[in-house]
TORKOL-4160 file (C-alpha; in steps of 0.2 Angstrom, whole numbers, padded with zeros to 4 digits, m for minus):
75
<pt num="1" X="m0143" Y="0229" Z="0269"/>
<pt num="2" X="m0136" Y="0233" Z="0286"/>
<pt num="3" X="m0120" Y="0224" Z="0282"/>
<pt num="4" X="m0117" Y="0234" Z="0267"/>
<pt num="5" X="m0121" Y="0250" Z="0276"/>
<pt num="6" X="m0108" Y="0246" Z="0290"/>
<pt num="7" X="m0095" Y="0241" Z="0276"/>
<pt num="8" X="m0098" Y="0258" Z="0267"/>
<pt num="9" X="m0100" Y="0269" Z="0282"/>
<pt num="10" X="m0090" Y="0260" Z="0296"/>
<pt num="11" X="m0093" Y="0267" Z="0314"/>
<pt num="12" X="m0103" Y="0281" Z="0307"/>
<pt num="13" X="m0118" Y="0271" Z="0307"/>
<pt num="14" X="m0126" Y="0259" Z="0320"/>
<pt num="15" X="m0139" Y="0247" Z="0314"/>
<pt num="16" X="m0151" Y="0240" Z="0327"/>
<pt num="17" X="m0166" Y="0229" Z="0325"/>
<pt num="18" X="m0179" Y="0232" Z="0338"/>
<pt num="19" X="m0193" Y="0220" Z="0342"/>
<pt num="20" X="m0207" Y="0232" Z="0347"/>
<pt num="21" X="m0216" Y="0217" Z="0356"/>
<pt num="22" X="m0201" Y="0210" Z="0366"/>
<pt num="23" X="m0188" Y="0224" Z="0368"/>
<pt num="24" X="m0190" Y="0237" Z="0381"/>
<pt num="25" X="m0198" Y="0252" Z="0372"/>
<pt num="26" X="m0193" Y="0264" Z="0386"/>
<pt num="27" X="m0177" Y="0267" Z="0377"/>
<pt num="28" X="m0187" Y="0272" Z="0361"/>
<pt num="29" X="m0201" Y="0284" Z="0367"/>
<pt num="30" X="m0202" Y="0293" Z="0351"/>
<pt num="31" X="m0203" Y="0277" Z="0341"/>
<pt num="32" X="m0217" Y="0270" Z="0352"/>
<pt num="33" X="m0227" Y="0287" Z="0351"/>
<pt num="34" X="m0225" Y="0287" Z="0332"/>
<pt num="35" X="m0231" Y="0269" Z="0331"/>
<pt num="36" X="m0246" Y="0272" Z="0341"/>
<pt num="37" X="m0251" Y="0287" Z="0330"/>
<pt num="38" X="m0248" Y="0278" Z="0314"/>
<pt num="39" X="m0257" Y="0262" Z="0318"/>
<pt num="40" X="m0241" Y="0251" Z="0320"/>
<pt num="41" X="m0235" Y="0253" Z="0302"/>
<pt num="42" X="m0219" Y="0242" Z="0303"/>
<pt num="43" X="m0205" Y="0241" Z="0299"/>
<pt num="44" X="m0200" Y="0258" Z="0304"/>
<pt num="45" X="m0184" Y="0267" Z="0298"/>
<pt num="46" X="m0175" Y="0279" Z="0309"/>
<pt num="47" X="m0158" Y="0288" Z="0306"/>
<pt num="48" X="m0149" Y="0295" Z="0321"/>
<pt num="49" X="m0166" Y="0296" Z="0330"/>
<pt num="50" X="m0175" Y="0304" Z="0316"/>
<pt num="51" X="m0190" Y="0294" Z="0311"/>
<pt num="52" X="m0189" Y="0293" Z="0292"/>
<pt num="53" X="m0204" Y="0283" Z="0287"/>
<pt num="54" X="m0211" Y="0265" Z="0288"/>
<pt num="55" X="m0197" Y="0255" Z="0280"/>
<pt num="56" X="m0207" Y="0244" Z="0269"/>
<pt num="57" X="m0200" Y="0245" Z="0252"/>
<pt num="58" X="m0187" Y="0257" Z="0257"/>
<pt num="59" X="m0171" Y="0256" Z="0246"/>
<pt num="60" X="m0153" Y="0256" Z="0250"/>
<pt num="61" X="m0152" Y="0272" Z="0239"/>
<pt num="62" X="m0165" Y="0281" Z="0249"/>
<pt num="63" X="m0155" Y="0277" Z="0265"/>
<pt num="64" X="m0139" Y="0283" Z="0258"/>
<pt num="65" X="m0147" Y="0299" Z="0253"/>
<pt num="66" X="m0153" Y="0302" Z="0271"/>
<pt num="67" X="m0136" Y="0298" Z="0277"/>
<pt num="68" X="m0127" Y="0310" Z="0265"/>
<pt num="69" X="m0140" Y="0324" Z="0269"/>
<pt num="70" X="m0134" Y="0321" Z="0287"/>
<pt num="71" X="m0116" Y="0324" Z="0282"/>
<pt num="72" X="m0110" Y="0306" Z="0283"/>
<pt num="73" X="m0097" Y="0301" Z="0270"/>
<pt num="74" X="m0093" Y="0283" Z="0264"/>
<pt num="75" X="m0077" Y="0276" Z="0272"/>
């Protein structure tokens, strides 16, 4: 899905997969706090630092809807 989003939105989006066990979570304080409160429900989808919801079952169209609400336009 990340490849399709990059193709459609180009440099407007940045996709990063974070391993919450191995990566340095100091960069992602809001994510770490959310995971503690929600009981580590993974995967987690964020858009421009905004936590959307746990990503299990999230569809491409739901992500596109969030991006368009933020004003991003397909390339």
